[in-house]
C-alpha positions in Angstrom: 30.6 26.6 -29.7 34.2 24.9 -29.2 36.0 24.6 -32.5 38.5 21.5 -32.6 41.8 22.2 -34.4 40.4 20.1 -37.2 38.5 18.4 -35.0 41.3 17.2 -32.6 42.0 18.0 -29.1 39.9 20.2 -28.5 37.0 21.7 -25.6 33.7 20.0 -27.1 31.4 20.1 -23.9 29.6 16.1 -24.2 26.6 15.5 -21.9 28.3 12.8 -19.1 26.8 9.5 -18.7 27.8 6.8 -16.1 28.7 4.1 -17.3 28.0 0.3 -16.6 30.0 -2.3 -16.8 30.0 -5.6 -15.7 31.2 -9.2 -16.1 35.2 -10.1 -15.1 37.9 -7.6 -16.1 40.8 -9.1 -18.8 43.7 -9.5 -16.4 47.5 -7.7 -16.7 49.6 -8.0 -19.5 51.0 -11.2 -19.6 54.7 -10.3 -21.1 54.3 -11.9 -24.6 57.5 -10.8 -25.5 56.6 -12.0 -29.3 53.1 -9.9 -29.7 53.2 -8.3 -32.8 56.0 -10.4 -34.7 55.5 -12.6 -38.0 56.3 -15.7 -36.3 52.8 -14.7 -33.6 49.7 -15.7 -33.8 47.4 -13.6 -36.0 45.6 -10.8 -33.8 42.9 -8.3 -35.2 42.1 -5.2 -33.0 39.5 -2.3 -33.5 40.9 1.8 -33.0 37.8 3.7 -32.4 37.8 7.5 -32.9 35.4 10.4 -34.6 36.8 11.9 -37.6 35.8 15.9 -38.2 37.6 15.8 -41.4 39.0 13.2 -44.0 42.6 14.6 -43.4 42.4 13.1 -40.0 41.4 9.6 -40.4 43.7 9.8 -43.2 46.6 10.5 -41.0 45.3 7.4 -38.1 45.1 5.3 -41.7 49.1 6.3 -42.2 49.9 5.8 -38.8 48.4 2.3 -38.1 49.9 1.4 -41.5 53.4 2.1 -40.0 51.9 0.2 -37.2 51.2 -2.8 -39.3 54.6 -2.9 -40.9 56.4 -3.0 -37.9 54.1 -5.2 -36.4 53.1 -8.0 -39.2 51.0 -10.6 -37.6 48.7 -7.5 -35.7 45.6 -6.2 -38.4 43.8 -3.1 -37.6 40.7 -1.9 -38.5 39.8 1.8 -37.9 36.1 2.3 -36.6 34.9 5.6 -36.8 31.6 6.5 -34.2 30.0 8.9 -36.0 27.3 11.3 -34.0 27.7 12.1 -30.2 30.2 10.2 -29.5 30.4 9.9 -25.9 26.6 8.6 -26.1 28.0 6.2 -28.5 30.6 5.0 -27.1 29.2 4.1 -23.6 26.4 1.2 -24.3 29.4 -0.3 -26.4 31.4 -0.7 -23.0 29.1 -1.3 -21.1 28.2 -3.8 -23.7 31.8 -5.4 -23.7 31.8 -4.7 -27.2 33.7 -1.2 -27.7 37.3 -1.1 -29.9 40.0 -2.4 -28.0 41.4 1.0 -28.2 39.6 4.6 -28.8 39.7 8.4 -28.5 38.9 9.7 -25.5 38.8 13.6 -24.7 40.0 14.8 -21.1 36.4 16.4 -20.2 34.9 13.3 -19.7 37.9 10.8 -19.3 37.2 10.8 -15.3 33.4 9.4 -15.9 34.6 6.4 -18.2 37.8 5.7 -16.2 35.7 5.5 -12.3 33.1 3.6 -14.5 35.4 0.1 -14.9 35.1 0.4 -18.5 38.5 1.2 -18.8 41.8 -0.8 -18.7 44.2 0.8 -16.3 48.1 1.3 -18.3 50.1 1.1 -15.5 51.4 -2.5 -15.5 51.1 -2.5 -19.2 53.9 0.8 -19.2 56.4 -0.6 -17.1 56.2 -4.0 -19.3 56.7 -1.9 -22.4 59.2 0.7 -21.0 57.2 3.3 -21.8 59.0 6.6 -21.3 56.5 8.9 -19.7 59.5 11.8 -19.5 58.5 13.5 -22.8 55.1 13.9 -21.6 54.2 17.2 -19.5 52.8 16.4 -16.0 49.9 17.9 -17.1 48.9 15.8 -19.9 49.4 12.8 -17.9 47.1 14.3 -14.9 44.0 14.6 -17.5 43.9 10.7 -17.7 45.2 9.8 -14.6 42.5 8.6 -11.8 42.8 7.7 -8.3 46.6 7.0 -9.1 46.6 4.9 -12.1 47.0 6.0 -15.6 44.2 5.0 -18.1 45.5 6.9 -21.0 48.1 8.7 -22.7 47.6 11.9 -25.1 48.1 12.1 -28.6 47.0 15.8 -29.0 47.0 19.0 -26.9 46.0 22.3 -27.2 45.3 25.3 -24.9 44.2 28.8 -25.0 46.0 32.1 -26.5 45.6 35.7 -27.5 44.1 36.6 -31.1 44.5 40.3 -31.8 43.8 42.2 -34.9 46.8 44.6 -35.4 44.9 47.1 -37.5 42.4 47.5 -34.8 44.8 48.0 -31.8 46.3 50.6 -34.4 43.4 52.6 -34.8 43.7 53.1 -30.8 47.0 54.1 -30.9 48.4 50.5 -29.9 51.8 48.9 -31.1 51.1 45.3 -29.6 48.6 43.3 -27.8 49.0 43.3 -24.0 51.6 40.8 -21.8 49.3 41.2 -18.8 45.6 41.7 -18.2 46.2 44.8 -16.7 47.7 46.3 -19.6 44.8 44.2 -21.4 42.3 46.5 -19.2 44.8 49.9 -20.4 44.0 48.8 -24.0 40.1 48.2 -23.4 39.9 51.9 -22.1 41.6 53.0 -25.4 39.8 50.7 -27.8 36.4 51.6 -26.6 37.3 55.3 -26.6 37.7 54.4 -30.2 34.0 52.4 -30.6 36.0 48.9 -31.0 34.8 46.1 -28.9 38.2 44.9 -26.8 37.7 41.6 -26.8 35.4 38.5 -27.5 34.7 36.5 -24.8 32.0 33.7 -24.1 30.8 33.6 -20.3 31.8 29.8 -20.2 33.7 28.4 -17.3 35.9 26.1 -20.4 37.2 29.8 -21.0 37.3 32.2 -17.9 38.7 29.1 -15.4 41.9 30.6 -15.4 41.7 34.0 -14.0 40.0 31.8 -11.1 43.4 30.0 -11.0 45.6 33.1 -11.3 43.0 34.7 -8.1 44.0 31.4 -6.3 40.9 30.0 -6.6 39.5 26.7 -7.7 36.4 25.3 -8.5 37.2 21.2 -7.7 39.0 19.2 -5.8 39.9 16.5 -7.2 41.5 14.4 -4.3 37.5 14.3 -3.4 36.1 14.5 -6.7 33.2 17.7 -5.4 33.0 21.2 -6.2 34.2 24.0 -4.0 32.4 26.8 -5.9 31.8 28.6 -2.6 35.3 29.0 -1.4 36.2 32.1 -0.5 39.6 31.8 -2.4 37.1 31.7 -6.1 35.6 35.3 -4.9 38.7 37.2 -6.4 38.8 36.1 -9.9 35.2 35.4 -10.8 34.7 39.2 -9.4 37.2 40.1 -11.8 35.8 38.3 -14.8 32.4 39.8 -13.9 33.8 43.1 -13.6 35.3 43.0 -17.0 32.0 41.9 -18.3 29.6 44.7 -16.6 32.8 46.9 -17.7 32.3 46.1 -21.4 36.1 45.0 -21.8 34.9 41.7 -22.5 32.2 41.5 -24.9 30.4 38.0 -25.7 30.0 36.4 -28.9 25.8 36.3 -29.0 26.3 40.2 -28.4 27.9 40.5 -31.6 26.0 37.9 -33.6 28.4 35.0 -33.5 28.0 31.6 -32.0 31.4 31.5 -30.7 34.3 34.3 -30.5 35.9 33.3 -33.8 33.2 34.6 -35.4 32.5 38.6 -34.5 36.9 38.1 -34.5 37.3 37.0 -38.1 34.6 39.9 -38.7 36.8 42.4 -37.7 34.1 43.4 -35.0 36.6 42.8 -32.6 40.0 43.9 -31.3 41.2 40.6 -29.7 39.5 37.1 -29.0 40.7 34.4 -26.3 40.6 31.2 -28.3 42.2 27.6 -28.8 44.2 26.8 -31.7 41.1 25.4 -33.7 40.5 29.4 -34.6 43.9 28.8 -37.1 42.1 26.9 -39.5 38.4 28.9 -39.2 40.4 31.8 -39.6 42.1 30.3 -42.8 38.7 29.3 -44.2 36.4 32.6 -43.0 38.9 34.8 -43.1 41.7 34.2 -45.3 43.0 37.7 -46.2 42.7 39.0 -42.8 46.1 40.2 -41.1 46.3 38.7 -37.2 48.6 37.8 -34.7 48.5 35.3 -32.0 50.4 35.9 -28.7 50.4 34.0 -25.0 47.8 34.0 -23.0 47.9 37.2 -20.5 49.1 37.1 -17.4 47.0 38.2 -14.7 47.8 38.7 -10.8 51.6 37.5 -11.9 50.7 34.1 -12.6 49.9 32.2 -16.2 47.2 30.0 -15.7 45.4 28.3 -18.9 43.1 25.3 -19.9 44.0 22.3 -21.5 42.1 20.1 -24.2 43.7 17.0 -24.4 42.8 13.7 -26.3 43.9 10.6 -25.2 44.3 6.9 -26.7 42.1 4.5 -23.9 42.0 0.7 -24.2 38.8 -1.4 -23.1 39.3 -3.7 -20.1 37.3 -6.1 -21.8 39.6 -6.3 -25.0 40.5 -10.0 -25.5 44.1 -9.4 -26.6 45.4 -6.3 -24.0 49.2 -6.8 -24.4 48.7 -6.4 -28.6 45.7 -3.3 -27.6 48.4 -1.5 -25.1 51.5 -2.2 -27.9 49.2 0.0 -30.8 48.6 2.4 -27.9 51.5 3.2 -27.3 52.3 3.4 -30.8 49.8 5.9 -31.6 51.4 7.7 -28.8 54.6 7.3 -29.7 57.5 9.7 -31.0 57.1 8.1 -34.5 53.2 8.1 -34.4 53.1 12.3 -33.2 56.3 13.1 -35.4 53.7 12.4 -38.1 51.1 14.4 -36.3 53.6 17.4 -36.3 54.2 16.7 -40.2 50.7 17.0 -40.8 49.7 20.3 -39.1 46.4 18.7 -38.1 47.0 19.1 -34.2 49.7 19.5 -32.1 51.3 16.7 -30.8 51.4 15.8 -26.8 55.1 14.8 -26.9 57.8 17.6 -26.2 60.1 15.7 -28.1 57.9 16.5 -31.3 56.8 20.0 -30.6 60.1 21.7 -31.4 59.7 20.3 -35.0 55.9 21.0 -35.4 56.9 24.9 -34.6 59.6 24.7 -37.1 57.1 24.2 -39.6 54.2 25.8 -37.8 55.5 29.2 -35.7 51.9 30.4 -35.7 51.2 27.8 -32.9 53.7 29.0 -30.9 51.4 30.6 -28.1 49.4 27.5 -28.0 52.7 25.3 -26.7 53.6 28.4 -24.7 50.5 28.1 -22.7 51.1 23.9 -22.1 53.2 25.0 -19.0 50.8 26.6 -16.6 47.1 24.7 -18.3 44.9 22.8 -16.4 42.9 19.7 -17.8 39.5 20.9 -18.7 37.8 18.7 -16.6 35.7 18.3 -13.6 35.8 14.7 -12.6 32.7 12.2 -12.5 30.7 15.6 -11.9 30.2 16.3 -15.3 27.6 18.3 -17.7 26.1 19.0 -14.0 28.9 20.8 -12.7 29.1 22.8 -15.9 25.4 23.6 -16.4 25.4 24.6 -12.9 28.5 27.5 -13.0 27.9 28.6 -16.2 24.0 29.2 -16.2 24.5 31.0 -12.8 27.3 32.5 -13.8 25.4 33.8 -16.5 22.2 34.8 -14.6 24.6 36.5 -12.4 26.5 39.0 -15.0 22.9 40.0 -16.3 21.3 40.3 -12.9 24.3 42.3 -11.5 24.8 39.8 -8.8 28.0 39.3 -6.3 30.5 36.5 -7.0 29.4 35.3 -3.7 26.2 35.1 -5.2 26.7 33.3 -8.2 29.0 30.7 -6.7 26.6 30.0 -3.6 23.9 29.3 -6.4 26.2 27.2 -8.5 26.6 25.3 -5.6 23.1 24.9 -4.9 21.9 24.1 -8.2 24.7 21.1 -8.3 23.6 20.0 -5.0 19.8 19.6 -6.3 21.0 17.8 -9.7 23.3 15.3 -8.0 20.3 14.6 -5.5 17.7 13.8 -8.3 
């Protein structure tokens, strides 16, 4: 189970179906210089979001209130979409009845962007002179499809190494490992003391950095196709499977937990690899437990990580594209993201705000550090079929002690079968 940092910028895996959009799209920006001014005609916009906590909705309300103060003729209604967010949003887009701007998680962003229901932002970015240099390239890449930018990120998350210093000390370990070579040495010491080294689910959302660090890739974005059987993937998957088989990694389910945070909070494992959503969970679940957060260890001399991020995107059928763009750029701009940073609810996506965020919340440093080598958690429009194929094949392969080549071949065959159904 993936936990959001109080619901924001997480790695939620959502079933990804295609969005059918029809009708004539609203065109390029009209360059209305007075949009938002008191003398302009009144405009009403709707902002769509999920809300995993009252604090998140309150943050958006404060951001919107500041926007309305600066743009007196634009009024913004907030629409909280409950239940399965993507399943609720898709029919709205198909019926041209979606909010003007709305949250989009990077995991399913390509599916929506490829559907034709999302407005490209390129011309609006140029018209409004939006500074994109404040965003790391990988954050922008997460919402770029076929050369066009469809969204700007509002917050971000990566993985880091959470560790229990008391359990490490029992094995004579003074500090957390910086590399996985060091981790293997520490794991042997921990197992000798009867301590589980690290909680780790068999999930591509967690282990994909190992594939990349060893020179592999499961997905070709240019061709929008899976590349499971690429020979370069064998080394990373073989390494991961050996870590599982040796007991260096143990699944949370084997320790009675639904995700790695549960057994870690219970003191059943010395380490875990999770995102910043683990911090509020630990505060709520194990407030007296002393633990640390370190950078995600490197493997084979490389420092890949997973990037989980959420953007604001715009409906292609908004009746007020200029005003909607103005709202979108504000909600991802420095003023709004400073409010995000101050709240501590999520890591702001703008580099300029991350320093202030860390001054107030220094425990999140490992997650911010992880951004440099992070790969967006998304696999084009292949969606849930892709995830099911590789996750099921990997789980069965470890259970049956198959080779990495067998696992990758099975995943490719399963995905081909699913896509042909």
